[in-house]
ROFISE-153978 format. One line per 10 residues: number of its first residue (from 0); their letters; for each residue x, y, z of N, C-alpha, C, O. Coordinates in steps of 0.1 Angstrom, whole numbers. Each point is the difference from the previous one (the first is absolute). Layout:
<sites>
NUM> A> X,Y,Z,X,Y,Z,X,Y,Z,X,Y,Z; ...
</sites>
This chain:
<sites>
0> MSHATFHCGF> 281,-84,-243,-18,-6,-3,2,6,-20,4,12,-3; -8,-21,-8,-1,0,-7,-12,8,-3,-8,2,8; 8,4,-23,-13,12,-2,-2,-5,-12,10,-4,-6; -24,3,-1,-6,-3,-11,2,10,-8,-2,11,6; 6,-10,-20,3,14,-10,-1,-7,-16,6,-9,-5; -15,18,1,-5,-3,-13,7,17,-8,2,11,5; -2,-14,-13,0,10,-13,-4,3,-12,1,-9,-8; -5,18,4,-11,5,-14,6,10,-12,-2,11,5; 7,-10,-14,0,13,-2,-7,3,-10,-7,-10,-4; 3,25,-6,-12,2,-3,11,16,-9,12,5,1
10> VVANDHPSLP> -26,-2,-9,1,10,1,-9,3,-14,-2,-7,-10; -3,23,14,-8,3,-1,-1,6,-15,8,7,-4; -17,-10,-3,-1,3,-16,0,21,-1,-5,7,9; 12,-2,-22,0,12,1,-15,7,-7,-5,11,-1; 0,-24,-4,-18,5,-1,-8,-1,7,-12,1,-3; 17,-2,18,-12,-7,8,-11,16,3,4,12,1; -18,-20,-1,-9,14,-3,2,7,16,-4,12,1; 8,-18,9,5,11,11,6,10,4,-1,9,9; 12,-16,-22,10,16,2,-2,20,-6,7,9,4; -17,-8,-13,-1,5,-10,0,13,16,6,11,1
20> GHFPGSPLVP> -14,-15,6,-10,8,17,11,0,11,-2,5,11; 13,-10,-16,12,2,13,15,-2,-1,9,-5,7; -11,11,-17,1,18,1,0,2,-17,10,-3,-7; -21,10,3,4,3,-9,15,6,-11,6,11,2; -4,-17,-10,12,12,-5,11,-11,10,12,-1,-3; -15,-4,10,14,-7,5,0,-14,13,5,0,11; -15,-15,-20,-6,0,7,8,-10,13,12,1,1; -19,-8,7,7,-7,13,-10,-12,0,-12,0,-2; 20,-10,5,-9,-9,6,-5,-1,10,7,-5,10; -20,10,-7,-5,0,11,-1,-11,13,-2,-12,-3
30> GVMLLEQVAL> 3,14,14,-2,-8,10,-4,-9,6,6,-9,6; -21,11,-8,-12,-12,-2,5,-11,-13,-5,-12,1; 15,15,-15,1,-4,-8,14,-14,8,2,-12,-3; 5,21,12,14,-10,7,-8,-10,10,4,-11,1; -19,16,7,-5,-8,11,-5,-10,-10,0,-12,3; -6,14,-16,-9,-8,-7,14,-14,-4,-4,-12,0; 14,14,-3,10,-5,-3,8,-15,14,4,-11,-2; -4,21,14,3,-10,15,-13,-6,2,1,-8,9; -16,10,-14,-8,-11,1,0,-8,-8,-4,-11,4; 7,12,-22,4,-11,-9,9,-12,11,-4,-11,4
40> ALHAWRGERL> 17,18,-2,9,-8,5,-7,-9,9,-2,-12,-2; -3,20,15,-2,-7,13,-10,-9,-6,0,-10,8; -13,7,-23,-4,-10,0,8,-10,-7,-1,-12,1; 8,19,-9,5,-9,-5,15,-9,9,6,-10,-2; -6,15,7,13,-5,11,-14,-11,14,3,-10,6; -13,14,-5,-3,-10,10,-16,2,-2,-8,2,9; 5,-1,-27,-19,-4,4,-8,9,9,-9,-5,8; 12,20,-7,-1,6,10,-8,15,-5,7,6,-9; -16,-2,11,-6,13,-3,8,10,11,5,-3,10; -5,15,-18,6,7,14,-16,7,5,-10,5,-6
50> ARVQEAKFVA> 15,-9,20,-13,11,6,5,9,6,-9,6,-4; 17,3,13,7,7,5,13,9,-2,9,0,8; -9,5,-16,11,9,6,6,9,13,-4,11,2; 12,-17,3,6,4,12,5,12,2,-1,8,9; 11,-10,-22,13,12,5,-5,3,-17,-6,-8,-6; 11,21,0,11,2,-10,7,12,-1,-4,10,5; 14,-12,-10,11,15,0,5,-1,-16,9,-8,-2; -14,16,-7,3,4,-17,13,13,6,-1,11,4; 16,-22,-6,12,9,-4,3,8,-10,3,11,2; -4,-17,-11,4,3,-13,-12,-2,-15,-7,-10,1
60> PLLPGQHAQV> 6,16,-11,-8,1,-5,8,-11,-18,11,0,-5; -26,-10,3,6,-9,-13,-4,8,-12,-7,10,3; 10,-13,-17,-2,10,-4,-3,-16,-13,7,-10,-1; -18,12,-6,-6,-10,-11,11,-7,-4,11,5,0; -13,-18,-2,12,-7,-17,12,1,11,11,3,-6; -8,-4,19,8,-4,11,-3,-10,5,-11,-4,4; 23,-3,-2,-4,-14,4,4,1,12,10,6,1; -17,-11,13,-1,1,14,-2,-17,5,-3,-9,-8; 4,8,20,2,-18,3,-15,2,11,-9,6,-6; 6,-10,18,-10,-1,9,10,-14,11,6,-10,-4
70> TLTEAHGRVR> -7,13,15,9,-6,5,-14,-4,14,-5,10,5; 1,-25,0,-5,1,8,4,-10,9,3,-11,-4; -3,16,20,7,-10,9,-6,-1,15,-2,9,8; 1,-22,-10,-11,-4,12,12,0,16,9,-7,0; -12,13,7,8,-1,15,-6,6,10,-3,12,0; 0,-19,9,-11,4,16,-11,-4,-5,-7,-2,10; 0,0,-23,-15,0,3,-7,10,-9,-12,0,-2; 25,13,-8,-4,10,-3,8,-4,-14,10,-6,1; -15,9,-18,-3,4,-9,12,15,-1,-4,12,1; 19,-15,-5,5,9,-2,-1,4,-17,-3,-10,-6
80> FEIRRDDELL> 5,21,-2,-1,5,-9,13,7,-2,4,7,10; 5,-6,-23,9,10,-4,-8,1,-18,-9,-8,-6; 15,20,1,1,4,-16,13,3,2,8,5,8; -8,-12,-21,20,4,-1,-3,7,-18,-11,-1,-5; 22,8,-2,5,-3,-10,10,4,1,5,11,3; 0,-21,-8,17,-6,4,3,2,16,-7,-6,8; 15,11,-3,6,6,11,-10,8,10,0,0,13; -6,6,-20,-6,10,2,-16,-4,6,-8,-4,-9; 3,6,24,-9,1,7,-11,10,-7,1,12,0; -10,-17,-4,-15,8,-7,-10,4,15,0,10,6
90> ARGAVEGAA> -6,-23,-3,-5,-3,15,-1,-10,5,6,-10,-5; -14,10,17,5,-11,10,-10,1,10,0,11,6; -8,-20,-2,-6,1,11,-5,-18,5,6,-11,-2; -18,13,9,-5,-11,2,-14,-5,-3,-9,9,3; 4,-19,-8,-12,-9,-6,-7,-11,8,8,-9,3; -21,7,3,-5,-11,2,-7,-8,-12,-6,7,-9; 6,-19,9,-9,-8,-6,-12,-4,7,-3,2,11; -6,-10,-22,-10,-3,3,-1,-12,-12,5,3,-11; -12,-19,15,-4,-9,-12,-12,8,-5,-7,-3,-9
</sites>
């Protein structure tokens, strides 16, 4: 069985307005911003909006200015996502899209 896959890279700028509050002096990219990248990738891939996050696990931090990649894979009626920086897994989960 073949699986449809989509890849999309991104970088969160060092001066993004959400960073000073997450965390002052040692900014990390907030998880909600990672999910926003999943939503943007889903829209670019299938023209769908993100309707629901079925599951999400954040396993390593992303720092501002670092390049990361979202991979979406459709299998068995579900859209799974992974976010990686090089070979390191940062987040994974499943989402549901809607027209």
